[in-house]
ROZAKE-447084 format. One record per residue: y, x, z of N, C-alpha, C in turn. Coordinates in steps of 0.05 Angstrom, whole numbers, plus 5000, padded with zeros to 4 digits. Last residue first. Layout:
YXZYXZYXZ ...
This chain:
736120688997735920948985738321018968 736720249027735620209000735220468986 739420409071736520349074735220309047 743720919044743220679060740220629060 745721599051744221389038744021149056 747122259048748421999053746921789037 742622739078743822599055745122339063 744323219128742922969121744222839096 744323919114745823669120744123429112 738924329140740624229119742123979128 735524899165736924649170738824579147 732525359162732225169140733824909144 732825659206734525749184734425549161 729025429239731825389245733625459222 724125599216724925319214727825279220 721426079212724126069201725225779200 716426009235718126209246721026179237 712225669224714825549229716925749239 707625969221708725869196711425729199 706526529259707626259261708826169235 700426909246703126869255703926569254 695227089234696826949214699826929221 692627339276692327449249694127329228 694027039320694327339321694227459294 692526529307695426599307695826899307 687026549313688126509287691126589285 686626609369685726819351686826799323 688726109387689926369394689126599376 685225699363688025749355689126019363 680125619386680425749360683225839353 680925369436679325609434679825759408 684024919431684725109452683225369449 683824819358683824739386684424969405 682424589303684624759312685124689341 678724199296677724459302679924669307 681423749281680723769309679524039316 681923779226684223879242683523899272 677823939180677423829207679723929225 679524159132677623929132677423789159 684924459102683824379128682024139124 687624579057684924709060683624619086 692524349058690524239040687824359042 695324679093694724399101692524289084 696525149068694225149086693424859093 701125009040698725099025696325079042 704624889081703824679063701324759047 702525179144704025189119703024969101 702724849207701224969185703124989161 702824749278704324799253702524939232 698524309313698824579302700624589277 696724069369698623979348699724229335 689724179383692524249385694124119363 684323889422685523979397688524029401 680323879469683123959469684124059442 675323649475675423919464678324019459 678023009476675623169476676023439461 685023049495682722919482680323109483 690823149501688923079523686622919511 692723699461692723409465690423339484 697224269465694524139466694823839468 702424479423701624339447698724239444 704224709377702124849392701324719418 710424379380708724559365706824719384 709923779421711124039415709324199398 710023109402708423329412709623599403 716422809413714022839397712523089408 720722299443719522569440717322569420 727021999459724321989449723322269442 732322079473730322069495727422049485 734721749417735421909441733321859463 730121739362732121609379732521779404 725921909331728522029326730821889341 721421649333721521879351724322009349 721321269294722621189319722721419339 718821319247721321469249722621429276 712621319221713921269247716421449249 709721039171711721249174713321189199 703020869167705620799180707321049182 699120759113700020959131702820889141 693720289102696320399097697020599118 689219999116689220139091691920249083 693419639159690719659148690819779120 698419569181697519839175694719859165 699819069197701319179175700319449165 696718999242696118839218697518949194 699019329281696419389269695919249243 705819549278703919339283701319389268 712019679244710119729265708219499269 713519849179713419629198711219679219 713420189138715120269160715220049182 707820419100709320199112711120309134 704620649040706220689064707320419074 701620488995700620699013702020699040 704120138965701320068971700120268991 709120378956708920148975706020068982 711720908945708820848943708220618962 717120888950716121048928713121008924 718220618997718520468972717420618948 717721029034715620819033715720669007 722521309025719921429020717721229017 726320919041726421029014723721149007 724920849094724820619076724720719047 726021369113723221269114722921029095 731521389105729821579090726921469090 733120989142733720959113731921149096 731321229190730420969181730720929151 734421689191731521719189730221449181 739521459197738821609173735821639169 739021209247739621049223738821199197 738221669278736221469277736621289253 743121929270740622059262738421849259 746721569291746821629263744321759253 745121599345745121349331745121389301 745722139359743022019358743021759342 750622439314749622369340746922229337 751222999270751022719275750022669303 750823519258753323389250753223089255 747324009260748123839283750823699277 742723999205745024109218746023909240 735523959214738023869203740423989218 728624029197730924139212733524049198 723523589200725623669182727923779199 716523529204719023579218721123689199 711323099203713123249185715823279198 704923059229707823049236709323219215 699322669215700822919209703722869216 693322409248695722399232696922679227 689222409283688522349256690922369237 691022929326689322699323688822659293 694423339324692323359344690523119344 697723309281698523159305696723209329 699723889245697723689252698523549278 705723949209704324009234702123799238 710524219162708124049169706824149195 717324129144715224299155712924119165 722224049091720323949110718224159119 728624079077726424269078724424169099 732523669030731623749056729223939055 734123428983735423678991734623779018 731123018966733622948980735123188990 726623268947728423138928731123058940 724323378995725523598980727423498958 722422869006724422999024725823229009 718622798965720822618968723122738985 714923218976716423208951718823028952 713023049027714423309023716123308998 710422579013712922559029714422819027 706022808986707922638972710622618987 703623079027704623239005706623068988 702222639059704122839069705322999046 698422379026700922249033703022449042 694322769025695622679000698322559006 693122749080694122999068695522929042 691022229083693422299099694722559088 686622279050688722109042691322159058 683422619082684322709055686722539046 682322289126684022529129685122619102 682621589106681321839111683322069114 683620949130684921169117683521429125 681520529160680420569134681620809118 687320349196684420319193683620369164 692820799185691620559195688620559190 695821419206694121269187692921019200 702221609211700121499228698321329211 706522109208704821959190702321869205 712722159234709922159243708321989224 717922559223716622329211713622349218 723422789259720522789257719522529244 728923209254727822949250724822979247 733423609294730823569281730223269277 737923649324737623839302734923819288 743023239357740223309350740123489325 747323239401747523349374744723429365 747123119454747722899435748222999407 746123609480744223399482744623179461 746724179481748124009461746523749458 743524409519746424469520748024309500 738424239507739624139531742724179531 737424059438737524259459739124139483 732823609403735423729408735223929431 728523249401729523379376732323489380 724423379458726523229445727223389419 717223489465720023569464721823369451 711623549506713023389486715923459488 705523839522708423869522709523699500 699523719560701123679536704123729542 697423889610695823919585697523899560 698724169672699924049648698124099624 697224399719695724169710696924029686 700324849724700824629742699324369734 700325239687698525279710698625039729 704425069655701725079644699625109666 708725159690707924879683705124879672 708725719691708425569716707525279710 709725859639707125909650706625759676 715225669636713125569618710325609630 717825969674717625679678715425559661 717226479649716326429677715926129682 719426469598716526499601715626419629 724725959597723626229595720626229601 726425449602728425639594727325919591 724924779594723725049597725625249586 727124219631727524399608726224669614 727423529650726323799652726923959627 732223079684730223149664729423449666 734122569725733722859724731522929705 738822049704736122149712736022449710 743121519709743021819708740321899720 742920949667742321079692742221379689 743420679620745920759633745420899660 738920589592739820369610742320449625 737921069566738820839550739820609567 740521559615738521439597739621199582 744322139624744221849625742221739605 742022719660742922589636742622289639 741423349693741923059694742922959667 736023819695738823749688739023439688 732124379715732624089715735524039708 727624889696730324799698730424489698 722625209733723225009712725924899717 721825509777722725649753723325469730 719625199817722525249818723625389793 715024699799715624979801718625039800 715124109840715524229814716024529816 714923809885713124039883713224189857 716523209853716123349878714223579875 719723249788717723139807717523319832 724023019736723323219756721523089777 721022609684723222689702722222899721 716422509654718922549640721122679658 709822519648711922599667714422669652 704322099641706622209628708822269648 697522249663700022089663702322249651 690422159672692722309660695222129660 686221879689688121969710690422129698 682821789647684221559658686321629680 680522299638682622189619684221959632 680122749691679122499680681222379662 682523169716680723229693679522989680 686123089755683323069762681423149740 691223159730690523309755687523299761 694223219677691523109682690423239707 700423059647698923199668696323059673 704823159597702522999604700823169623 712023179598709423299603707223089606 717923329562716323139578713523249578 723823719557721023689554720023459571 729623929522728423759542725523709536 729824619502729624339494728624169518 729725139518732325009517732124719509 723925279482726025389500728625239496 720625109441721124919464723325019483 719925479402720225199393720825009416 719025959426721425929410722025639402 713825849452716325849467718825829450 709625909415710425649423713225649436 708726459407709126289384710326019392 707926669457709726799439710526629416 703826319478706626299487708626429469 698526329470700126229448703126229455 696626529519696026679494697826589471 698226159557699226429559698826579532 695425709540698325709538699525989541 690125899550691025819523694025839521 690125959606689826199589690826139561 690525419621692625609629692525859612 685725229600688225119590690525309597 681825509629681925529600684625439589 682825319680683525589674683625639644 680724809677683624839681684525119674 675824829623676624839651679724849653 673224379572674524629581675324609611 666824009579669624059570670724319581 662023839596662024079579664824149569 663023389625661623599638661623859622 669823139612666923149610665723389622 675423269617674323109595671323159591 675423899649676923669639675423529617 672824209707672624139678674223889672 674724719750674624429746674724359716 675525249759673025169745672824869741 680225289789680225389761677825299745 683025059835680624939823680325029794 689525279818687725169838685325039824 690725869780690825579783688925509806 694126409752692526309774692826009775 696126989719695226709716693426629739 697827509718698527349741697527059740 696627739670695027829693695527659718 700327539636697527449633695927519658 704727829653704727539657701927439655 703428339636703528289665703627989671 704028289582701328319593701228269623 709027769570708128049574705228049585 711427359524709427359546708327639549 714527499482715827339504714027319528 715527969433713727889455715327749477 718627719374718527909396716727799418 715627579312716827479337716627699359 717027709246715627799270717027699294 716727239195718427389213716727469237 712527019165714827129151716627299169 705727149176708227069189710627189173 701226969123702427159142705127069152 697126399122699526519112700726719132 693126149146692326389132694826539121 692925649173693925889186693026149172 687125289148689825329158690425599169 680225229172682325209152685025289165 675525219198677725079211680125059192 669525089167672025249165674325089178 663525089200665624919190668225079190 658725569178660625479198662725299185 653025359139655425519144657025399167 648325089137649825119112652425279115 641825079164644625169168645925219141 637724529163638324779150641324849154 632724139196635524219193635724499180 628323789204628423969180631324059175 631923299240629323399230629823569205 635723199300635623249271632923369264 634822669347634722959341634422989311 634522139364636922229351637022529345 629721959381631622039402634022179391 627121879332627821639348629821709370 630222369288628022249303629022009319 633422359223633522399252631022259265 632622749163633222499177633322569207 633723259137632323039123632922769136 640023619133637523549146636323309132 644924119139643523939121640823879132 650624239177647724239177646724039157 655924639193655024429174652024459171 658224749259656724839236656024599219 663224979304661824759292660524859266 664725259368664125299339662625059329 665125109420667625169406667125219376 662424979473662324829448664724869431 659825579502661925379502662025239474 652625619503655225729497657325499499 646225809529648325609524651025739520 640426009505642826129516645125939509 634125699517636725699503638825849519 629425669546629725879526632425899514 629925259585628925519593629625739572 631624819557633324919578632525199586 627224709526629624819513631524939534 623824499564623024749551625424879537 626624019577626224229597625524499585 631523799527628823799540628524039559 638023559536636423789527633723789542 641523149553639123079538637423309528 648023439548646323229558643823209540 648724169543649423889536647423689549 650024669595648324539574649224259568 656025049599654224869611652524729589 659125699606658125479589656125309605 661126149631662125889639661025659624 659826559576661026549603662026269609 658526539522656626439541657826409569 661426729479662026459488660226359510 659727199459662327209473663026939485 655227069431654827209456657427219473 657226859384656226679405655926809431 658627299353660627109361659726929384 653727559347655927699360658127509369 650827169321650027249348652327389362 653527139272653426909290652826989318 652527659251655227569256655327339276 646927629246648127839263650927759271 646327209210645227189237646427389256 648827419165650027189178649027159206 645127839154647927899160649327669174 640327539146640527739168643327799175 642026849132640727099126641227299149 640726179150642426409153640826669147 636825799143639325769128641225999131 633625589204633625689177636325649165 633525339254632825619252632725739224 636124899299636124969270635625259268 634324399348634624679339634624699309 637823819377635623969366636324249357 642023559402640923439377638723609364 645123379463643423569449642123419425 651923179471649023109472647423289454 657823169508656223309488653323249493 662322609514660322789525658622919503 665522239486666822459501664922659514 661821909460663521799481664622019499 658822479440658422189440659822069465 658623059400660022899421659422599418 652523419390654923279380656023109403 648924029376649623809393651923659380 643724529368645824359358646424129377 642325199376642024939389644324759381 639325619327641825509339641125239353 634826179330635525899323638125819337 634826749332632526599322633226319313 638127359329638427069329635926939317 633727899333636327789341636227489343 629027969305630728199310633528099317 625127599301627527549284629527779287 621827819340620827789312623227759293 624627759386624128029376623328019347 629627249388626827329388626627619377 633926749418633427009405630427069406 637826159411635526299421635226559406 643925829432642325979412639926099427 648525259435647025479445645425629424 651624899409651724889438650125119451 655524769357653624969365653824989396 656224109333657224319351655024519357 655623919265654723919292655924149307 656723529208657723739225656823709253 651723369159653723299180654623549194 648223109106649723339115651823249135 642422889075644422839097645623099105 642322939005641123009031643322959052 645022598971642522728962641022828987 647321958990647622248993644922378986 648421428949646421558966646921848966 651920818938651821108938649721208957 653420268894652220378918652220688915 656719708870656619998869655420098895 656019208888655219258860655419548853 658219168937655319218936654319248907 664619488950662919278940660019358941 671219598971668419668975666619428967 676319548919675319548946672319608947 676219168858677519358876676419328904 671319108811672418978834673619188853 669318998746670619188764672019048786 662918668737665718698731666818908751 656218868719658318798739661118838728 651819018692653118768682655618708699 649719458718650619488690652219248680 651619678781650419458765651519458737 650820358797652620138790651219928774 650320898842648920708825650720458822 651221578852652521318853651221128833 648222098889648121918866649621668872 650222748911648622518912648722358887 652223278909653123098930651222858933 646923768896649223598889649923408912 642624118898644724138919647223988912 638524068864640724228855642924258876 635123718891634223988884636524178877 638223258892637523388917636723678912 638523128838640923188852640323338878 633123008830634323238816636923318830 632722548861631022788868632223038855 636222218833636722278861635222528869 633822168784636422308785637022388814 629221878801629022148788631522298789 631321408821630021588839629721868827 633620998792635321238798633921448815 631320628738630620728765632120988770 636420468694633920378706633520488734 639521038661639120748666636520698681 644321538676641621468669641221178676 650621768649649021628669646121608658 656722178645654422028634652721908656 663222218643661122218664658822048654 666522608597665322348601663122378622 672222998613669422978607668422698613 677923378601676923108606674023088596 678223908586679123828613678123548621 672524178552675024038553675723958581 668024458537669624568560672324418563 666124178495664324208518665924308542 671323738469669723988470668124008495 670923068448671923258468670123498468 668322718414669622948402670923138422 669722128451668022268431669622498419 672621818485672522098491670722258472 671921308463674621408466674521718469 666421238468667621248442670421378443 666021218524664621438509665821468481 668720738532669820998543668621228528 665120378510667720418498669120668507 661020448547660520508519663120548504 663520278594662720558591662220628562 664019728583666419898588665820188584 658819568578660519548555663019728559 657019648631655719788609657419788583 660419298661660719588663659419738639 663118738626660918868639661219168639 670018558640667918618621665618758636 674118528675672118308677669818348657 677318958662676018958688673818738690 680419048618677519048614676019018640 686018828586684918868613681918838611 689219098531687018928539686019018567 693019458512693819178515691618988524 689719938507691519838486692019538488 685519838560685819988535687519828515 683019918625685019798607685219968582 678720158648679619908659681619768642 673020528645675420468629676320188636 669821058682670320768677672920738662 669121598689666821428691667321128687 671022258674671721968671669121798672 672822798707670422668698670922368698 677123298696677223018702674622898690 677923948723676623768705676923488714 681424568730681224278737679824128715 682325078713679725018724679324728731 687525198698685725098677682925028688 690925008759690625158734688625038715 695524868811693324778794693324938768 696625268864697825188839695725118819 694025368911695025598897696525528871 692524868926694425008944695525258930 689024738885691524588887693524738905 684925108894686225098868688924958870 683224968946684525228941686025238915 681224448935683324488955684824748950 677124578899679324418890681724448909 673724858933674824998910677224848899 672224448968673724678978675024838955 669224108936671824028944673524258954 665724258879666024338907668924278916 660924078831663524038842663624108872 657224568796657224358817660024328828 656324998764657124748751657124518770 655425458790653025318781653725058767 660425628806659025788785656525658775 663724988814662925258822661425398800 669224608789666424668790665924948799 673824158816673424428806670424488810 676323498796674723688812674923968801 677722818797678723088790677323278808 674522248770674722438793675722708783 676521588748674921828748675421998772 678721088703677921158730676121398730 684220978662681521098664680921178693 687820588622687520648650684620738653 692320638566689620658577689720708607 695720558505695520498533692620528542 694920818457697620758465697720708495 690621378440691121108450694121078456 687621888433688521708411688921418420 690222368479688222168472689321978451 694222698496693122748469691022548461 695222568548697222488529696222528500 690922808574690922518571692922428550 692623338572690123268559689922968555 697223328603697523368574694923298559 695223298656696523068643696723088613 693423848664691523628660692823378648 696624268676696624188648694823948643 697924088742698324288721698324168693 697823698781695323758767695823938742 702323538805700723728820698423838804 704723138777705923408775704223618788 701622688792701522788764702523078763 700522398837700322688839700322818811 702521848869702821968843702722268846 698121498911700221698909700221808881 693921158925696221048911698521238907 689321358947691221238965693721128952 687021588902685721358914687621208933 692621778859690421828878689221568888 694221788792694621648817692121688835 697822058743695222098756695522008785 700821838684701021848713698221868724 704121988623701621998639702322008669 706521738563707121808590704621788607 704521538515704821828518705621918545 704220978526706021088505706621378509 701121088584702820878571704721008552 695721198623697021298599698521058586 693321368686694921158671696221298647 687621508721689421618700690721388685 686021548787686421348765688421468746 681421928824684021908811683921698789 678722268878678522028862681321968850 677622938881679722738886679422498867 670823098895673523168887675522968896 664823108882666223188907669023288899 660822578853662522818852663822868879 654422368839656622338857658222598859 652022188774652322398795654722338812 649721518765651421738759651421948781 646120988737646221188759647721438750 646020308728646820558716647320758739 641219788729643019958743643620218727 639419128712639619408704641819548719 639118598717637718758737637819058731 642118398676642918328703641418478724 640918478624642018708638642618648667 636018298584637318198608638318428625 633118518544635018308537636618198560 630018888571632018988553634118768546 629118768641628418718613630718798594 630819308687630619038679629819008650 627519788724629019738700628619448691 627920018788626819798771628619748748 632320128844630520198823629619968807 637920408880636420178871634720248847 636920988922638120868898636520618890 637220898994636021008969637120868945 640620709035638720929040637421049015 647720659018645020539020643020769024 654620519022652420709028649820559031 658220248968657020198994654720388999 664020488933661120438935660220398964 670020178907668620368925665720288928 675120158858672620038869671120258884 682120278870679520348860677220188873 687519868851686119988874683220038865 691820018801689319878806688020018830 698719948783696620078799694219898801 701319698743702419948752700420098770 697219428689698419408716699419688725 698719328620697319498641698719468668 698718648598700018908601698619068622 693118328565695018348587696318628586 687717958546690118068536692218088558 681418128572683717948574686218088564 674418128563676918258560679218058559 669617848564671117848589673817988586 666418268518666318008532667818028558 670418638473668718638497668718368510 674218618434671518518427669718508451 678718878450678718588451676018468445 677819418438677419328466677319018468 675919758391676419468392675919368420 678420338357677120218380677819928382 681720478316678920418309677420298332 686920618329686420348322683620278315 686121278307687821088321687320808311 679221468306681821448293683421238308 675621848355676221598341679021608328 672722488339674422318355675222068340 665922538319668722588313670422398331 660822718365662022548345664922618341 654922898396657422998385658422818363 650622798430652222578422654922668411 650323458452649323188456651422988447 650823958402651823828426650823548428 645424358378647324138374648224018400 645525058396644224798396646224578392 647825568352648325408376646825138374 642925998324645025798321645425658347 640726568302641026438328643426248326 640626848257639026608257639426448282 643427298267644727108250643226838248 639827588297642127468311643527258294 633027398282635427568279637827428292 627327258324629527178307631627398305 623527388361623027468333625227398314 624227308415623727068398623027138369 624027828437623227598453622527358435 625928208405623228248414622228018431 629628028348629327998377626328048384 630728498293629828238305629728258336 631828958265634128798274633328558291 629429518251628429318270630729138281 632229808214629429768210628329548228 637429838233636929708208634029638204 636430108281637929858282637529698256 633930578267632330378282633830108282 633630948216635730788228634330548242 630231558213629931268216632431148229 631432108215631731968190631731658193 630532358263633132418250633532258225 628032148322627532128293630232158279 624232218384626732238368626032228339 619532228411620531958404623031978388 618532758424616832628404617832358395 625332998431622532978440620932828418 631733098448629733178428626933178441 634932488471634132768475632032838454 640332098445637432138448636832438453 646231878480644832008458641932058466 652431618497649531578498648231718474 658131768535656731808510653731768515 662831328568660631508568659731568539 668631118602667331168577665131378580 671330678644669430898644667930918618 677430518666675730478642673930718640 680630708705678530508713676630448690 684331028682682031158694679830958703 687330928621686630788646684130918658 690731508596688631298593687931178621 694131928603695331658600693331438598 689532368574692232338588693432068582 682932088578685032238564687632198579 677732178626679832008613681932188600 671632488608674032498624676232328610 665432138600667732278589670032278608 658832218623661432088626663632268615 652832138588654632328601657432208600 646231968586648931848588650632058602 640432068549642432188565645032018563 633232008546635931938537637832058557 626432088524628632158541631332088528 622231508503622831788508625331828525 624230948462622431088479623431378484 625530318434626730568445624730688465 622129898420623630038399624730308408 619629728465618329678440619629828417 620230248516620629988505619029948479 621430648561618830578550619030288540 625931188572625430908566622630878555 628731618622626731568601626331268597 634931968635632831768641630931738618 640632268665638332288648636132088655 647232308671645132118678642832138657 652732528697650632648680648032508687 656432368734656932308706655032448687 656132378789657032618775657532588746 654331848799656831958811657932198797 649631818771651831638764654431738775 646732208799647232238770649532058761 646432008851647832258846648532288816 643331548841646031528853647631778848 638531768819640231588804643131578815 636032418814636932208832639032028819 632732458749634032578772634832348791 630532128712629532398713630732558736 628431448721630431658723629131928723 625431008674625031178697627231398698 624030338651625430588649624930748675 620929848608621429978633622830238629 623629348564621329498574621929608602 626629128502626229118531623829278539 631428958451629229128461629029088492 634528508440633728688418631428878426 635327898454634028118468632928308446 641727668428638827678427637827918444 647127218424646027458437643027448436 653126928394650226948399649427218410 659426808431657826888408654826898415 664327028478663226818462661826918436 666227338520663927438505662727228487 668526778555668327068555665827168540 669526228508668726348533668626648532 670526128455672726088474672026188502 664025888440666625998431668825938450 658625998487660525828472663025968464 653426418474655626378492657726228477 646826288459649526288448651526238470 641326728476642526478470645326508459 637627008526638027008497639126738490 635927378583637727188570637927228540 632827708613631427528594633227348579 636527958644634728128628633127968607 639327638677640427678650638527838632 637227658727636227438709637227478680 640128048752637428118742636427908723 647128038731644827958749642228028736 651028628716649928368709647628298727 657028998727654228958732653428668726 661729108673661028998699658028968702 661029718634662029448639661129358667 662330328602661230198626662529928631 661230438535663330358554662030218578 659230948496658130738514660130678535 658931238432660631148454659230928470 653731678414654831408412656431338437 652132198375653232148402654731878401 646832438341648732208342649632158371 642932808345645532908337647732688339 638232548356639632688378642432788371 636931928331637632198322639232328344 636331408345634031588352634631878344 641831078375640731208352638431398361 644630448397643230698402642130808376 651230198374648330168380647030438385 656530188369655030258345652030248349 658130028422659129888398657429948373 655129888478654930108458655629988431 656629778544656929668517657029898497 652429808600654229958582654329818555 650729638667651029568639653029748625 645729528715647929698707648229678677 643628948742643329098717645929258712 641528988812643128878790642429038764 638429238850638528948850640328818829 638729798838639729678863640129378862 638229728770638929918791640029768815 636029658707635729538733636129758754 640529728653638429848669638329728697 642529558589642529478617640129588631 646729618534644529748548644729668578 648529228481649029268510646529378523 651929298419649429298434650129348463 655428878371655129118388652529088404 659128578319656528648330656728888348 665228268342663728428323661028488336 666627888378668527938357667228108335 660127838385662427698395664627718374 653627898384655727858364658027698377 649228348411651228148418653328138396 643028538433644828548410646628308412 641228858494642028618480643528688455 636129188522638329238503638828978489 633729278588634029108564636329218548 628929498636631329528621631329328599 626229558704626329448677628929518663 624229688754625329898737625329798708 625429378819623929428794625329648778 624729088882625929298867624129368842 623828378879622928638889624228858871 629627958877627128058866626328308881 633427398887632527648900629827718888 639027138849636227128857635327398868 644027218830643727188859640927168868 646426858772645627098787645427038817 647626508731649626558752649026818767 646326638661645426588689647626658709 649626288608648926528622648126478651 651525838582648725838592647926088606 658025608602656425808589653525798600 660625218632661125228603659325418588 659825288684659525008674659724998644 661225798692658425748688657825458682 665926178667665825908676662925808671 666926868683665526658669665826388683 669127288711669827268683668627028669 666927268762669827198759670627158729 661827458756662227168760665127088755 662828008749661327858729661927568731 665428138798666928158772665527998750 661028018835663527868835665127898809 656728338839656628138817659227978816 656928648884657928758859657528578835 654428358925657328338923658428448897 648527998908649928258912652828228907 646927418943647927528918649327788923 
């Protein structure tokens, strides 16, 4: 898509307007069109095909064949080439709302160099259309004093030639469309599908549904989930027997949400049971306007792209920037209505009642009914594949609503899409550079080859990819299972970049078939500029002195990073990491052999320890005096990093005031069945709870599946009081969403729940230091992130030893002001 279509796209919601999105590639042409457009008033739009777009001018009074008529022409945003054939009605309320016809069209030719003419403001051209012909002139006007210079006004007039006419009013003589023959006043909006008036209060009869039970609305309903299947169920059952009938819906890519409406009060509850009502801007108000007293509606909150397709990344950015009018709720089930529990009623009946409830909603309303097709879902599945949709969800028409994963709901991805590691690349003269990517994935800690992908990237992307990959070849080793012919042609790279690949299926040896590159996986996070500039703590001379024994020894597998990679990482991030660990007691995870089973935790001073690392004595919980470690400067820090240390863990205090802690850490540890999205939801909820207590929380990835929330506090309490306070706060936070959180340790208590681990706040206990690597495959880091960035992260493991140093150079440390945010702990007991 030409970049100069961005203003055009930014002004339109393509889920609400029939105008073309743009982006199709055509051979260079010389077509033109004049649209007649009735928005606030009739006007005409002249559009000339130039450089892959339609250069456009709005002509309020329209073109005239009389050379004496000088008509104002206001330059507008470029339009896509597909717009040349557009004729239809732009919905009321949208940009340019109103009917539009193709008043004239044909070909055009410049009389001088186009680029120069547009630049100088004297543009001569010839038209060969059905109504307009001969020579024409556009001349740019100088802006008046005080007038916005960005607004480019021109004059359009006819040149004197055989096609000019001083008497004929071409606009009055030829008002019809050259495409359809219709006048603009004849162009009516097509009737909306199933448009009905909204129901009157009390007109809906939920009690009439079979299986409806009189009951008060529950405070929470765990959502029903679909089971993955290879294809949609098919076969339409007999009309009188719905037991074999399936309803097929589009699979959305957003936040699954249960909307609770009780006497005008609205709560929007996430799949994990978190109340996110305040996060969704004006959306709750749309539910409050529904003609009901009580309702529970199941659906999905999303943001649509320019093609009307839900994209989770757009939703993430919308929420991190503050929810606005782009949020939509697609409702697909009605579980409770005005005192009646409908979960035991057949789905088909529930959806029919839901459609009645939402009747009369405008085409661009915030709440939309998620329609379906009945019977065989294969057609919808194929259409979803063609459009690049997420897939199809199929539901038994007669089924009751059952919380949890069931077989009465199934889902099929339109096409398989997975993330693969880029392990290598091939080049060719024919491709003028990058020819294909070698894909791989980790299996039991080792990288295994999964085939080549040679389509999906254009020339610019291929050039960028090749430049990035060429820098990763040094020291790279091939993955397991690469065929001999691949070994000869592939340039292997370190496995540091991941790509999203769409493919049809896999072969018997697990290689991907018909793979298409869909883009690099976005590591997300760290986009917020540093609020405070940190002084350099690691000098260039320090970097030059990095030395380790066995520098090429690989850790965590044949394709893993080397000991030297780890030492270089800590040197590069030292300016950001050191302020968070200097003066704090540290514990270390050392991996001397590179094998995970040989890693060990080092809390006390050890033989052969670098002399630049400070040791100090302290009494442990058993009353014994032990020698502990502390990093006091760059020299000791680099010495440890070069000493086989992979992980740094810190106490929540400083060595010089050991019994006056200044940080609390809440470790959100997800149990079985909890997704990363749900952990992020939970962290945002915890943030709100802590802020409500007057505290300032900071977020950090754990380097695994969880999130660490660190709260700086004033040094007014000892360890015992700090631990008691963190316990009471955790109990208070868990009680705000008891179906989501637990503070009880143990696997059985954590199924489908998130454990709030506050036990790191006891004396001598530690948590992973900011920017510490974790001793796992590909060395992910425990990375501080801003709250806005946290929601944009899809794959926290991609914040690793290779990606993080470069990100920090451009973004800075989001925790730079953490010490200034210290607050007094609130006074509370365990009940809150």
